[in-house]
N, C-alpha and C positions, 0 to 999 in steps of 0.2 A: 442198737449198740450205744451204750452210754459212755461218756467221757470219764477217764480215770480221775479220781479225786485224790489230790495230793495232801497228806498230813503236814502239820507243822514241823514235824521231825524231819520230814523230807525237804521242806521248804527252806528251813532256817540255814542248813549248810550251803544251799545254793545262794541265798541272799548274802551270807558272810563271805563267800568266795567273790561274789559280785562286788561287794563293798571293797574288799582288799584289792581287787583289780582296779577299781576306780582310783583308790588311794595311790596306787602304783603308777597309774596313768598320769597323775597330776604333774609330776615334774617333766615328764616327757611332753605333755600338752603345752606347759609354760615354755619350754624350750622352743617347741615349734612356733608358738605365738611370738616369742621374743626374736626369733630369727627373721620373721616376716614384717614386723612392725618396727618402725623407728623407735629408739629408746626414749625419746621425749614424749612421744605420742603414747607409748606403753606405760610410762609412769605417770602422766598428767592427764591423758585423754580418757575418753569413755569407750566402752566396747563398740559402739558405733563409729567412733574415730578409728579404732583399730581396723575395722573392716574397709574403711575407705582409704587407708594408707598402706595396704599390703604391698609389698615390693620384694624383689629378689636381688637388690643391690648389695645386701650385706654379704651374700655368698660370694659374689665377684670381688668385693672388696677385701674379705677375709682371704680369699684364695691369692689375691695380689700381695697382701702384706706378708704372708708367710709362705716359705718354699714348700707348700704342700705336695707338689709332685715328687720332690725328692723324699719328703717324709713318707709318702705312700710307697715308694720304691723300697726304702729302708725297711719299712714294716713288713712288706711282702717277702723280702729276702730273708728277714730274721724269722718271722712267723712260719713260713712254708719250708725254709731250709732247715729249721729245728724240727718241723713235724717229719720231715724226710728221715732225719737221724733218729728221731724217737721211734718211728715205726720199725726201723731196723733193730734197735736195741730192745724195745719191749717185746717184739716177736721172738727174737733169739732167747732172751731171758725167760719169757713166759713159757716157751716151749721147753727149755731145759728144766725149769722147776716143775713143769707139769708131767713130762713124759720120760725124762731121763733119770737113771739112778746113779747117784754118786754120793760120796761121803760128804756130810756137811749141808746136804740140801735143805733140810729142814731149818737148820740154823740161819742159812742165808735167806730163806724166805722170811723168817722171823725178823731179820735185819731190815727187809723191805717193808714189813708191816710197821716196824719201829719208825721208819723215815716218814710214814703216812701221818704220824702222830707229832711230828716235829715241825713247828711253824718255819715257813721259808726264811722269815725276818731273823731267826736265830742264826742262820748259816750265812748272813750277808757279809760279816766281817771276815770270816775265814776264806769265803769265796773271793772277796775283793783282794785280800792278800795274796791269794794264789794267782790271781790275774796280773797283779803287779809283778810277781816273780817271773811269769810267763811273758810279761810284755804285751798282754792282750787288751789293755784298756783302750777305750774308744775303738772298738772293732766289732765285727759281726760275731766272730767266734767267741769273743768275751761274753756277748750277750747270750749266746746259745749254751755255753759250756756247763752252767749249773743245772740246766734242765734236760740235757740229753738223755740221762738216765732216769726215766720217770718211774716212781715207785707205784703210782696209781695205774699207769698203763701196764706195767709188769703183772700187777695183781689182777688187773681185768682180763689180760690175755691168758694168764695161768688158769684163771677159772673157766675160760672159754675152751681152752685146749683140753682141759680135764674132761669135758663133756663130749669130745669127739670119740666115737666107738673105737675100741681097741682093735677090732677087726680091720678097719681101714689101714691102721698103722701096720699091722702084721702082714697084710696083703702087699703093701708097698715094699716092705722089707724083704719079703720072701721073693719079690721080683728083682732084688738087687739094688734097690734105691739106697742111697746114703741118707743120713738124718737130714741134711739140708735139702735134699730133693723131697723127702717125706714132708717137711715143713712146707716147702714151696708148692708142691703139687697136690697134697692132701689137706693139711691143716689150714693154711691161709684161705683157700677158696671156700671153706665152709665156716669160716669165722670172720667174714666180711662185716657182719653187723657190729660186733664189739670194736673192730678196727674203725669203723665209721663213727662210732660213738666216741671213741678216744680221740679221733682226729677232730671232731667238732669241739670237744672240750678244750683240746689243746690250743686250737686256732682261737677260739673266743678268749680263752684265759690270756694268752700271750699277746693277742691284739690289744687288750686292755691293760697289759702290764705297765707299770709306771715306775716304781721305786728303783728296781734294779737298773733298768736302762738309764734313768736319771743319774745314778751314782757313776756309771762307767762310761757314758758317752759325753763328749765335750765338742762335737762339731756337727754341722749340718749334714756331712756326709754319712754319719752313722745314726743320728737321732731318729727314733720312731715317731709315729704320729702323736702318741700321748705326751711324750716329753716336748715335742715341738709346740703343741697346744698350750701346755702349762707355761712354757717360756713366753709364748705369745701373749698369754693373759697378763703376765707380768710386765710386758713392755709398755712404754708410754703412748705407743701408737693406738693401742686398743683401751686400755684403762678400764672405765666403767662403761663402755659402750656394749650394752647387753646384746644388741642385734648382732654385732659382729662376733662376739663371744659365743653366742647361741648358734650362729651359722658355723663357726669353726668346730663347735662340739658335734653338730650334725654331720659335717664332713667327715669327722673321725668315726662316729658311730653308725652311720647309715650301712656301710657294707657288712657289718656284723649283724645288724638287725635283719637286713635282707637275707643273708645266709641262714639265720635261724628260721625266719619265715619260710623259706623254700624247703627246708630239710626237717621241719619240726616233727613230722610224722615219722619220718625214718629214724630221727634222733630217738624219739620215745620207743619206737618198736626195737631198735638196736639194744638198748638197755633191758628191755623186757626179755628179749630172746637170749641175752647173755646171762640171764639169771640174777641180775642186780637191779634193785628198785630204789 
């Protein structure tokens, strides 16, 4: 049995992907290094000095300088509270657009597609003015409001619901089930994969969201991790101390990195099974 011989046409794409992977890893590697090596040693020492001066003190100091426990609580409330609301809205809207017949359905779906092509930054000013009118500045509901109705999530769930066999719906309706019961007992159980995919996208996106929370939050009681880290960087307590800055960055980023590492396979399979690549 002879070993398979690879051609350059097969090897080059793999080498290119490996190169891109290394380039992508450089900032992460530098952040890890800067978090464990004192700034003076990092800038002036040799790689041997770096290895001899590894420490965890930067994490403890960064944790003490900023109220990270409160920032974590704010982020969890915002991200997962928003996700719960989004799962309700995208499921209902996707089901209506996929399985119900009513006047103007195609036009409404076209508006959802149009929203996908509009950058979120374009809507910042009108959204801000709306929150001023409602008195929702510096609040959790103010951070959540612009994102509750997700065009991407609605589109994803519509496509998933359209793939459910008509016979399942007709069987449930013939047994006297209401539309909400059909959605809950028939459609949602068989579309868990796209729901998982949307949940992961939503959590990672809003965990890293910066501009919108920066504009509408003004107190420690509502600021998420990203805004807290940015204000920490600007403070005189850290300045150019790269070890503290990198430690704070890792404190913010590690939960999302761990989440993606744990659900990477399910995340990829969920998009493939929903028909979107």
